[in-house]
C-alpha positions as CSV (number, residue, x, y, z in Angstrom):
1,M,8.7,-54.1,9.1
2,N,10.6,-56.6,7.1
3,Q,14.3,-56.0,6.7
4,S,15.5,-58.3,4.6
5,N,19.8,-58.2,3.4
6,E,18.7,-60.0,0.0
7,K,17.7,-56.9,-2.7
8,P,15.4,-58.0,-5.6
9,K,17.4,-59.3,-8.0
10,A,17.6,-59.3,-11.6
11,R,16.3,-62.1,-13.4
12,F,17.8,-61.3,-16.8
13,D,21.6,-61.3,-16.0
14,V,22.6,-64.0,-18.3
15,A,20.0,-63.6,-21.3
16,F,21.0,-59.7,-20.8
17,F,25.2,-60.9,-21.9
18,L,24.0,-63.5,-24.7
19,F,21.7,-60.8,-26.0
20,A,24.5,-58.3,-25.6
21,L,27.4,-60.9,-27.6
22,I,25.0,-61.6,-30.0
23,A,24.4,-57.6,-30.9
24,I,27.7,-56.7,-31.1
25,L,28.5,-59.9,-33.3
26,V,25.8,-58.7,-35.6
27,F,27.1,-55.1,-35.5
28,Q,30.2,-56.5,-36.6
29,Q,29.1,-58.6,-39.1
30,V,26.9,-55.4,-40.6
31,L,29.7,-53.6,-40.7
32,E,31.9,-55.8,-42.3
33,T,29.4,-56.5,-44.9
34,Y,29.0,-52.7,-45.4
35,G,32.3,-51.8,-45.9
36,R,33.5,-54.9,-47.7
37,T,33.7,-54.7,-52.0
38,D,34.5,-57.4,-54.2
39,V,38.4,-57.8,-55.1
40,V,39.4,-57.9,-58.7
41,A,42.5,-59.3,-60.3
42,Y,44.9,-56.1,-61.0
43,S,45.0,-56.9,-64.7
44,E,41.4,-56.7,-65.1
45,F,41.9,-53.6,-62.9
46,Y,44.2,-51.9,-65.1
47,D,42.3,-52.8,-68.3
48,M,39.4,-51.2,-66.7
49,L,41.4,-47.8,-66.3
50,R,42.7,-48.3,-70.1
51,E,39.1,-48.3,-71.2
52,G,38.3,-45.2,-69.2
53,K,35.4,-47.2,-67.1
54,I,36.8,-45.8,-63.9
55,A,35.9,-42.3,-62.5
56,E,37.8,-42.1,-59.1
57,V,40.3,-43.8,-57.2
58,E,41.1,-44.1,-53.6
59,V,44.8,-45.3,-53.4
60,G,46.1,-47.5,-50.3
61,E,49.4,-48.7,-48.9
62,R,48.2,-52.0,-49.9
63,A,45.2,-52.0,-52.7
64,V,43.3,-49.4,-55.0
65,R,39.6,-49.2,-54.5
66,A,38.0,-47.7,-58.1
67,T,34.8,-46.3,-58.3
68,L,33.3,-46.9,-62.0
69,K,31.7,-44.6,-64.2
70,K,29.0,-47.1,-64.8
71,P,27.8,-50.0,-62.5
72,M,28.6,-53.4,-63.8
73,P,26.4,-56.2,-65.2
74,D,25.9,-57.4,-61.5
75,G,25.4,-54.0,-60.1
76,R,28.7,-53.2,-58.5
77,K,30.2,-49.6,-58.3
78,Q,33.2,-50.4,-56.9
79,V,36.1,-52.7,-57.1
80,V,39.3,-53.3,-55.4
81,A,42.6,-54.8,-56.7
82,A,45.8,-55.1,-55.0
83,R,48.6,-52.7,-55.4
84,V,52.0,-53.9,-56.8
85,D,53.3,-50.9,-59.7
86,P,55.0,-48.2,-57.4
87,N,54.4,-45.8,-60.5
88,F,50.9,-46.4,-60.8
89,A,50.1,-42.8,-59.9
90,Q,51.8,-41.6,-63.0
91,E,49.8,-43.6,-65.2
92,L,46.5,-42.2,-63.4
93,E,47.7,-38.9,-64.5
94,A,47.9,-39.9,-67.7
95,A,44.6,-41.4,-68.2
96,K,43.6,-37.9,-66.3
97,V,41.5,-40.2,-63.4
98,K,40.9,-38.4,-60.2
99,Y,42.7,-40.2,-57.5
100,S,43.5,-39.6,-54.0
101,G,44.7,-41.7,-50.6
102,A,43.1,-43.5,-48.2
103,V,44.4,-44.8,-44.7
104,E,43.3,-48.4,-44.6
105,S,41.3,-49.6,-41.1
106,G,43.8,-50.7,-38.6
107,W,44.1,-52.2,-35.1
108,I,42.6,-49.4,-33.6
109,S,39.2,-49.3,-35.3
110,T,38.9,-52.9,-35.0
111,L,39.3,-52.3,-31.2
112,L,36.9,-49.5,-31.1
113,S,34.5,-51.3,-33.0
114,W,34.4,-54.1,-30.0
115,I,34.9,-51.3,-27.1
116,V,32.0,-49.0,-28.3
117,P,29.1,-51.4,-28.6
118,I,30.2,-53.7,-25.6
119,T,30.7,-49.7,-23.4
120,I,26.7,-49.4,-24.5
121,F,25.4,-52.3,-23.5
122,F,27.6,-52.5,-19.8
123,L,25.8,-49.0,-19.3
124,I,22.3,-49.8,-20.0
125,W,23.1,-53.1,-17.7
126,S,24.0,-51.3,-14.9
127,Y,21.2,-48.7,-15.1
128,F,18.3,-51.5,-14.7
129,S,20.7,-53.5,-12.4
130,R,20.5,-50.1,-10.2
131,R,17.0,-49.7,-10.7
132,L,15.8,-53.1,-9.5
133,G,18.2,-53.0,-6.2
134,Q,20.4,-55.3,-7.8
135,G,24.1,-53.1,-8.3
136,V,26.8,-54.1,-10.4
137,G,28.5,-56.6,-8.1
138,S,25.2,-58.9,-8.4
139,I,27.3,-61.7,-10.1
140,M,29.4,-62.2,-7.1
141,S,26.7,-62.1,-4.4
142,V,25.7,-66.1,-5.7
143,G,27.0,-67.4,-2.6
144,Q,25.4,-64.7,-0.2
145,S,22.8,-66.0,2.1
146,K,19.2,-65.5,1.2
147,A,18.1,-65.4,4.8
148,K,15.2,-63.0,5.4
149,I,16.3,-61.0,8.4
150,F,13.2,-59.7,10.6
151,V,14.2,-56.9,13.1
152,E,12.8,-56.6,16.9
153,K,9.8,-53.8,15.3
154,G,9.0,-56.4,12.6
155,I,7.9,-59.3,14.6
156,K,4.7,-58.9,16.1
157,I,4.0,-62.4,16.9
158,G,4.1,-63.8,20.4
159,F,3.2,-66.8,22.4
160,R,0.0,-65.1,22.6
161,D,-0.8,-66.0,19.2
162,V,0.3,-69.6,19.4
163,A,-2.3,-71.7,21.0
164,G,-2.6,-75.8,21.0
165,V,0.9,-76.8,21.8
166,D,1.5,-75.9,25.2
167,E,4.0,-78.4,25.8
168,A,6.1,-77.3,23.0
169,E,5.8,-73.7,24.4
170,E,6.7,-74.4,27.8
171,E,10.0,-75.8,26.4
172,L,10.9,-72.8,24.2
173,Q,10.3,-70.5,26.8
174,E,14.0,-71.4,28.1
175,V,15.3,-70.1,24.7
176,V,13.6,-66.7,25.2
177,A,14.9,-66.5,29.0
178,F,18.3,-66.6,27.8
179,L,18.5,-64.7,24.8
180,K,16.2,-61.8,27.2
181,D,18.7,-62.1,30.2
182,P,21.8,-64.6,29.0
183,A,23.6,-63.1,32.8
184,T,21.1,-64.3,34.9
185,Y,20.1,-67.6,33.0
186,G,23.2,-68.9,32.7
187,R,24.6,-68.2,36.4
188,L,24.6,-72.2,37.0
189,G,26.7,-72.5,34.0
190,A,24.2,-73.8,31.8
191,H,23.6,-72.5,27.8
192,V,20.7,-72.6,25.7
193,P,21.0,-75.5,23.3
194,K,23.0,-75.2,20.5
195,G,19.9,-76.3,17.9
196,I,16.5,-77.0,18.7
197,L,14.4,-79.0,16.3
198,L,10.8,-79.1,15.8
199,V,9.1,-82.1,14.5
200,G,5.5,-82.7,13.7
201,P,3.3,-83.1,10.9
202,P,2.5,-80.1,8.4
203,G,0.5,-77.4,9.6
204,T,1.2,-77.9,13.4
205,G,2.5,-74.4,13.4
206,K,6.4,-75.1,14.0
207,T,6.7,-72.1,11.8
208,L,4.5,-69.8,13.7
209,L,6.3,-71.4,17.2
210,A,10.0,-70.4,16.0
211,R,8.4,-66.6,15.1
212,A,7.2,-66.3,18.1
213,V,10.1,-66.8,19.9
214,A,12.2,-64.5,17.8
215,G,9.2,-61.8,18.9
216,E,9.3,-62.5,22.6
217,A,13.1,-62.4,23.0
218,G,13.1,-59.2,20.7
219,V,15.9,-60.1,18.7
220,P,16.7,-60.5,15.0
221,F,15.2,-63.6,13.5
222,F,17.0,-65.0,10.2
223,S,14.6,-67.1,8.4
224,I,15.4,-69.3,5.1
225,N,14.1,-72.4,3.5
226,G,16.4,-75.6,3.7
227,S,16.2,-75.7,-0.6
228,E,17.2,-71.6,-0.8
229,F,20.8,-73.5,0.1
230,V,21.1,-75.5,-2.8
231,E,21.9,-74.7,-6.3
232,M,23.1,-76.1,-9.4
233,F,26.3,-74.2,-9.1
234,V,28.7,-76.2,-6.8
235,G,29.8,-74.6,-3.9
236,V,27.5,-72.6,-3.3
237,G,25.0,-74.0,-0.8
238,A,28.3,-74.0,1.5
239,A,29.1,-70.4,0.8
240,R,25.5,-69.4,1.7
241,V,25.8,-71.6,5.1
242,R,29.0,-69.6,6.0
243,D,27.6,-66.3,5.1
244,L,24.3,-67.1,7.0
245,F,26.3,-67.9,10.4
246,A,28.8,-64.8,9.7
247,Q,25.9,-62.5,9.6
248,A,24.2,-64.3,12.8
249,R,27.5,-63.8,14.7
250,A,27.7,-60.1,13.6
251,T,23.8,-59.7,15.0
252,A,23.9,-61.7,18.2
253,P,22.0,-62.4,20.0
254,C,19.8,-63.9,17.5
255,I,17.8,-66.5,15.9
256,I,18.4,-68.8,13.3
257,F,15.4,-70.7,11.4
258,I,15.9,-73.2,8.8
259,D,12.5,-74.8,7.3
260,E,12.2,-77.8,6.1
261,L,15.6,-79.2,7.2
262,D,15.0,-82.3,5.2
263,A,15.9,-80.2,2.0
264,L,18.8,-79.6,3.3
265,G,20.3,-82.4,6.1
266,R,18.9,-85.9,4.3
267,A,21.3,-88.5,5.2
268,R,24.5,-88.6,2.9
269,G,25.5,-91.4,1.0
270,I,22.1,-93.0,0.8
271,S,22.1,-96.6,-0.4
272,G,25.8,-95.9,-1.4
273,L,24.3,-94.2,-4.7
274,S,25.1,-91.1,-4.1
275,G,29.3,-89.8,-4.0
276,G,30.8,-88.0,-1.3
277,H,31.0,-84.9,-3.1
278,D,27.9,-83.4,-4.4
279,E,26.6,-79.8,-3.9
280,K,24.1,-81.4,-1.1
281,E,26.7,-82.9,0.9
282,Q,29.2,-80.2,0.9
283,T,26.2,-77.9,2.0
284,L,25.5,-80.0,4.7
285,N,28.9,-80.8,6.0
286,Q,29.1,-77.0,6.0
287,L,26.7,-76.7,8.4
288,L,28.0,-79.3,10.8
289,S,30.9,-77.7,11.2
290,E,29.5,-74.6,11.6
291,L,27.3,-76.2,14.1
292,D,30.5,-77.8,15.9
293,G,32.4,-74.0,15.7
294,F,30.0,-71.6,17.3
295,D,29.8,-70.8,20.4
296,P,26.1,-70.6,22.4
297,T,27.0,-68.2,24.8
298,V,27.1,-66.0,22.3
299,G,23.5,-66.0,22.2
300,V,23.1,-67.2,18.8
301,V,20.5,-70.2,18.5
302,L,19.5,-72.5,15.7
303,L,15.8,-73.6,15.5
304,A,14.9,-75.8,12.6
305,A,11.5,-77.5,11.6
306,T,10.7,-80.9,9.7
307,N,8.0,-83.1,9.2
308,R,10.3,-86.1,7.8
309,P,13.1,-86.4,10.7
310,E,13.8,-89.8,9.5
311,V,15.6,-88.9,6.5
312,L,17.7,-86.7,8.6
313,D,21.7,-87.3,8.6
314,P,22.2,-89.1,12.5
315,A,25.6,-87.0,12.7
316,L,23.3,-83.7,12.5
317,L,20.7,-85.0,15.1
318,R,23.5,-85.9,17.7
319,A,24.0,-83.8,20.9
320,G,26.2,-80.8,20.5
321,R,24.7,-79.5,17.0
322,F,20.6,-80.3,17.4
323,D,20.4,-81.1,21.4
324,R,16.7,-80.9,21.9
325,Q,13.9,-81.9,19.9
326,I,10.4,-80.8,20.5
327,S,7.3,-82.4,19.4
328,V,4.9,-80.1,17.4
329,D,1.4,-82.9,17.2
330,R,-1.6,-82.4,16.4
331,P,-3.4,-80.6,19.1
332,D,-6.5,-83.0,21.3
333,K,-9.7,-81.0,21.9
334,N,-8.4,-78.6,24.1
335,G,-6.0,-77.9,22.1
336,R,-8.4,-77.2,19.0
337,V,-10.8,-74.8,21.3
338,A,-7.8,-72.5,21.9
339,I,-6.8,-72.7,18.6
340,L,-10.5,-71.7,17.8
341,A,-10.5,-68.9,19.9
342,V,-7.6,-67.3,18.1
343,H,-9.2,-67.2,14.6
344,L,-12.9,-67.4,15.7
345,P,-13.0,-63.8,16.9
346,K,-11.8,-62.4,13.5
347,I,-14.6,-63.0,11.7
348,R,-18.4,-62.4,12.7
349,L,-19.8,-65.2,14.6
350,A,-23.8,-66.1,15.2
351,E,-24.8,-66.8,18.8
352,D,-25.4,-70.6,17.9
353,V,-21.6,-71.2,17.5
354,D,-19.5,-73.1,20.3
355,A,-16.0,-73.4,19.8
356,A,-16.3,-76.6,21.7
357,Q,-18.9,-78.5,19.4
358,I,-16.7,-77.5,16.5
359,A,-13.5,-78.8,18.0
360,A,-15.5,-81.6,18.9
361,M,-16.5,-82.4,15.2
362,T,-12.7,-81.9,14.0
363,P,-10.4,-84.7,15.5
364,G,-7.1,-84.7,13.6
365,F,-7.2,-81.4,12.4
366,T,-4.1,-79.4,12.8
367,G,-3.6,-75.4,13.3
368,A,-3.7,-74.6,9.5
369,D,-6.6,-76.8,9.0
370,L,-9.0,-74.8,11.9
371,A,-7.9,-71.7,10.2
372,N,-8.3,-72.8,6.6
373,L,-11.9,-74.1,8.0
374,V,-12.8,-71.0,9.6
375,N,-12.0,-69.2,6.5
376,E,-14.3,-71.8,4.6
377,A,-17.3,-71.3,7.3
378,A,-16.9,-67.4,6.8
379,M,-16.9,-68.0,2.8
380,L,-20.1,-70.2,2.9
381,A,-21.9,-67.7,4.9
382,T,-20.5,-64.7,2.5
383,R,-21.9,-67.3,-0.6
384,R,-25.5,-67.4,0.8
385,G,-25.8,-63.8,1.9
386,A,-25.6,-63.9,5.4
387,V,-24.8,-61.1,8.3
388,S,-23.1,-63.8,10.5
389,V,-21.0,-67.0,10.4
390,S,-23.5,-69.6,12.1
391,A,-23.0,-73.1,13.2
392,A,-24.4,-74.9,10.0
393,D,-21.8,-72.9,8.2
394,F,-19.0,-74.8,10.3
395,V,-21.1,-78.1,9.7
396,A,-20.9,-77.4,5.8
397,A,-17.3,-76.2,6.3
398,I,-16.3,-79.9,7.9
399,E,-18.2,-81.7,5.1
400,R,-16.4,-79.7,2.4
401,V,-12.6,-80.1,4.0
402,L,-13.6,-83.8,4.3
403,A,-15.2,-84.9,1.3
404,G,-14.9,-82.2,-1.4
405,P,-17.4,-79.7,-2.3
406,E,-20.7,-81.2,-3.5
407,K,-21.0,-81.9,-6.9
408,R,-25.1,-81.0,-7.6
409,K,-24.4,-81.0,-11.6
410,R,-23.3,-84.9,-11.5
411,V,-26.4,-86.4,-13.0
412,L,-26.4,-90.4,-12.0
413,N,-28.7,-92.5,-13.4
414,P,-31.9,-93.6,-11.1
415,Q,-29.9,-97.2,-10.9
416,E,-26.8,-96.0,-9.5
417,R,-28.6,-93.5,-7.0
418,R,-30.5,-96.6,-5.7
419,I,-26.9,-98.4,-5.5
420,V,-25.5,-95.3,-3.9
421,A,-28.6,-94.7,-1.1
422,Y,-28.4,-98.3,-0.3
423,H,-24.6,-98.6,0.1
424,E,-24.2,-95.3,2.5
425,M,-27.5,-96.6,4.8
426,G,-25.5,-99.7,5.0
427,H,-22.6,-98.2,6.3
428,A,-24.9,-96.0,9.1
429,I,-27.0,-99.2,10.0
430,V,-24.3,-101.6,10.8
431,A,-22.5,-98.0,12.9
432,M,-25.8,-97.6,14.5
433,A,-26.1,-101.5,15.9
434,L,-22.7,-101.5,17.1
435,P,-21.6,-100.6,20.2
436,H,-17.7,-99.4,19.9
437,V,-17.7,-97.2,16.6
438,D,-18.2,-93.5,16.2
439,P,-21.8,-91.8,16.0
440,I,-23.5,-91.1,12.6
441,K,-23.9,-87.2,12.1
442,K,-25.1,-87.2,8.6
443,V,-25.6,-89.4,5.6
444,S,-25.9,-88.0,1.7
445,I,-26.2,-89.1,-1.4
446,I,-25.0,-85.9,-3.1
447,P,-21.5,-86.5,-5.3
448,R,-18.6,-85.0,-3.5
449,G,-15.1,-84.1,-4.4
450,L,-13.6,-86.2,-7.3
451,G,-15.0,-89.4,-6.9
452,A,-17.2,-89.8,-4.0
453,L,-20.8,-90.6,-4.9
454,G,-21.9,-90.4,-1.4
455,Y,-20.9,-90.1,2.0
456,T,-21.5,-91.1,5.9
457,M,-20.0,-88.6,8.2
458,Q,-19.0,-90.1,11.5
459,M,-17.9,-87.9,14.4
460,P,-16.2,-89.4,17.3
461,T,-17.1,-88.0,20.9
462,E,-13.7,-87.6,22.1
463,D,-10.1,-88.0,21.1
464,R,-9.1,-91.3,21.0
465,Y,-5.1,-92.6,21.4
466,L,-5.3,-96.4,21.9
467,M,-8.5,-98.9,20.9
468,T,-9.1,-102.5,21.4
469,R,-9.4,-105.7,18.8
470,A,-13.3,-105.7,19.6
471,E,-13.3,-101.6,18.5
472,L,-11.4,-102.5,15.3
473,L,-13.4,-105.6,14.2
474,D,-16.3,-103.3,14.9
475,R,-15.1,-100.4,12.4
476,M,-14.1,-103.0,9.6
477,A,-18.0,-104.3,10.0
478,V,-18.8,-100.5,9.6
479,L,-16.3,-100.0,6.5
480,L,-17.9,-103.0,4.5
481,G,-21.6,-102.4,5.4
482,G,-21.7,-100.6,2.1
483,R,-20.6,-103.6,0.3
484,A,-22.6,-106.1,2.0
485,A,-25.8,-103.8,1.2
486,E,-25.2,-103.9,-2.5
487,S,-24.5,-107.7,-2.3
488,L,-27.6,-108.9,-0.2
489,V,-30.6,-105.8,-2.1
490,F,-28.8,-105.9,-5.8
491,G,-27.0,-109.6,-5.8
492,E,-23.9,-108.2,-6.8
493,A,-21.0,-105.8,-5.4
494,T,-20.3,-102.6,-7.6
495,T,-16.8,-100.4,-7.8
496,G,-18.1,-98.1,-5.4
497,A,-16.4,-99.8,-1.9
498,A,-12.8,-99.8,-3.5
499,D,-11.8,-97.6,-0.4
500,D,-13.5,-99.5,1.9
501,L,-12.0,-102.7,0.8
502,Q,-8.8,-100.6,1.0
503,R,-9.1,-99.6,4.5
504,A,-10.6,-102.7,6.0
505,T,-7.6,-104.7,4.4
506,E,-5.2,-102.4,6.0
507,M,-6.8,-101.8,9.5
508,A,-7.0,-106.2,9.3
509,R,-2.9,-106.3,8.6
510,A,-2.2,-104.2,10.9
511,M,-4.3,-105.9,13.8
512,V,-1.9,-109.4,12.5
513,A,0.9,-107.9,11.6
514,R,1.7,-104.5,13.8
515,Y,-0.6,-105.4,16.9
516,G,-0.2,-108.9,17.3
517,M,-4.4,-109.5,17.7
518,E,-4.3,-112.6,15.8
519,K,-3.8,-115.9,18.3
520,E,-2.5,-118.2,15.5
521,I,-0.1,-115.9,14.5
522,G,1.0,-114.6,17.6
523,Q,2.3,-111.9,20.1
524,A,4.7,-110.9,17.5
525,S,5.2,-108.0,15.1
526,F,5.7,-108.5,11.0
527,V,5.9,-105.3,9.9
528,V,8.4,-104.4,7.3
529,D,8.9,-100.8,8.2
530,R,10.9,-98.0,6.0
531,P,14.7,-98.4,7.0
532,R,15.3,-95.0,9.0
533,Y,17.6,-94.0,6.7
534,L,16.9,-95.5,3.2
535,D,19.2,-98.4,3.1
536,L,18.1,-100.8,0.8
537,R,20.4,-103.3,1.9
538,E,18.9,-102.9,5.3
539,L,15.3,-102.9,3.5
540,A,16.4,-106.1,1.5
541,S,17.7,-107.9,5.2
542,R,14.3,-107.1,6.7
543,Q,12.2,-108.8,4.5
544,S,14.1,-111.9,4.2
545,D,13.7,-112.2,8.0
546,I,9.9,-113.2,7.4
547,S,9.6,-117.0,6.0
548,E,7.2,-117.8,3.3
549,Q,5.1,-119.9,5.8
550,T,4.6,-116.9,8.2
551,T,3.6,-114.7,5.1
552,A,1.5,-116.9,4.3
553,R,-0.2,-117.3,7.3
554,I,-0.3,-113.6,7.8
555,D,-2.0,-113.3,4.4
556,Q,-4.5,-116.0,5.4
557,A,-5.6,-114.1,8.5
558,I,-6.0,-111.0,6.9
559,S,-8.5,-112.8,4.8
560,R,-10.4,-114.5,7.4
561,L,-10.6,-111.1,9.7
562,V,-12.1,-109.2,6.6
563,E,-14.4,-111.8,5.6
564,E,-16.0,-112.4,9.2
565,A,-16.2,-108.7,9.3
566,F,-18.2,-108.4,6.1
567,E,-20.3,-111.7,7.0
568,R,-21.0,-109.6,10.2
569,A,-22.1,-106.5,8.2
570,T,-24.8,-108.6,6.0
571,A,-26.0,-110.2,9.1
572,I,-26.8,-107.0,11.1
573,L,-28.5,-105.7,7.6
574,T,-30.4,-109.1,7.4
575,A,-31.6,-108.5,10.6
576,Y,-33.0,-105.0,9.8
577,A,-33.9,-105.2,6.2
578,S,-37.1,-103.4,6.8
579,I,-35.6,-100.4,8.6
580,H,-32.5,-100.7,6.0
581,R,-34.9,-100.8,3.0
582,D,-37.1,-97.8,4.3
583,S,-34.6,-95.9,5.3
584,A,-32.6,-96.0,1.7
585,E,-36.0,-95.2,0.2
586,R,-36.5,-92.3,2.2
587,L,-32.7,-90.9,1.5
588,L,-33.4,-91.1,-2.3
589,E,-36.2,-88.7,-1.9
590,K,-34.5,-86.4,0.6
591,E,-30.9,-87.0,-0.8
592,T,-29.8,-86.1,2.8
593,F,-30.2,-87.6,6.5
594,S,-29.6,-84.7,9.0
595,E,-29.1,-85.9,12.7
596,A,-32.4,-85.5,14.0
597,D,-33.6,-88.4,10.8
598,L,-30.6,-91.0,12.1
599,D,-31.8,-90.6,15.6
600,Q,-35.2,-91.6,14.2
601,I,-33.8,-94.4,12.6
602,S,-31.4,-95.4,15.4
603,A,-34.8,-95.3,17.6
604,A,-36.3,-97.9,15.6
605,L,-33.2,-100.3,15.4
606,K,-33.1,-100.2,19.4
607,T,-37.0,-101.1,19.4
608,A,-36.7,-103.7,16.8
609,A,-35.5,-107.4,18.1
610,P,-32.5,-108.7,16.2
611,S,-32.2,-112.5,15.1
612,P,-30.0,-113.9,17.9
613,G,-26.4,-114.8,16.9
614,L,-25.7,-112.0,14.7
615,G,-23.1,-110.5,17.0
616,V,-24.9,-107.0,17.5
617,E,-24.6,-107.3,20.6
618,R,-21.1,-109.0,21.6
619,P,-20.3,-108.4,25.8
620,G,-17.4,-111.2,25.6
621,D,-15.5,-109.5,22.9
622,A,-15.0,-106.7,25.0
623,G,-12.3,-108.4,26.9
624,A,-10.9,-109.8,23.9
């Protein structure tokens, strides 16, 4: 059961008070208007009395109020005049006019006119506040922590529910052991780290790991997002930090988990543009103070997660605060198989589904991506009325995740369809002809996503962490195969290769400026990375370290690499022009080539003899 120390808050407090104030002012105005009578001169009042126009008079201590026998031309039935004659009563008796005394409104009636409506509105507000679980003291609770508290019975997640992050799990086992048995674990004088920072891309399971630690240890779990500390009121964030750690100390042993720590722990004084006393910096200073102040032996462990460690304040990352940083990276193939083993049992699978095969087709997928993939495959199978989820559904789901949904209603004219078909087959032919590229699994000219008029799907056979110069050159040639096909067949290029050109240029720039793979530039790195703490002055100094001559040479080397890749792709397509033409025409008819169709094209390429000097087989480049 999820127990939270934060009750539902009534969001209408400020609006309700404004409404009540306006209502009271309107109420006062109505009373004043209702009880107001026009004041006339006493001489005019005396004339009315003599002429017999007055029917009744109320005499006060300072004024007299007269009710007329007939309304005046402007509709008034009552008039008021200041009392000036003490013997006025005798004249009223002589005129045989009925008169009476009146008690004028004093400070008590004015005070009551304010107290009564305020009391009514306060009672209404108190009633609805209690109904919403907020209570009368909600205004004073703005500095209280918004952390959700999950008690032992409320966390049913353990390490059995976490897969693909074995190294991170092993490091967190120490935290669990200490929280379960601090006496035994600390017998040699060791203590659990004060703070543990989980670093990794989005979707890799950092939050899940933190909850699994709490579930395994069986201790209360305080969960809060970094942005929840910061409010528009100065000092609120620091107060919430103090309240959070005070609650944690009272319920120790426990775990505090701060998600998206970069929202709270961003480096102070970035570029000298921000002051030292703003709300975020006060909140961060309070967090640093709390980390220095609490004793790790009491069993309070601080876990935090971020996917942007480069923007965190260096004081937050020093030893004694966040003592340990655990990398939660994208899973490898074995890790993806383990993650799929967690999610696949939740759906009804067909017999042809192989977790290892799905893992091989999803390099770079995180745990969240794989969970979404399983759900998408189940939805696709449901949509077509199947009784189980097949391997074909997973392939379609992968295509949907990578390239977007099919846009069959997007109608292309015949010339555009021909260009797209030759473009995509250009990628495929060049990829089949070169040795250091991933195999082609599918080619389609069905539009997908926002702007893809067709796509060529490549699936790696294994996870790769290093690449050679030859492999990068082959990949650049594949990227430019579509543009080369357009130029060869139609005599000019189109805008369809914009993304291919961008990716090829980025790859060439990395080879020249980052990896030092061009002899003319030398074994040096000229990459201007973003400064660690976003210091604009540091960025300017880094840019000035590269001379104009070196920058020009780098640009020339990048242009030469891209042009050479384009020429290689053009030469390959020229050598296999007949196969390229026939396969593109068949693609126009079928719209999609499966792996079996592509195997036939690959076999035809192997039997065809390319012209010499095309660079299709480059044994010398393997050692470059």
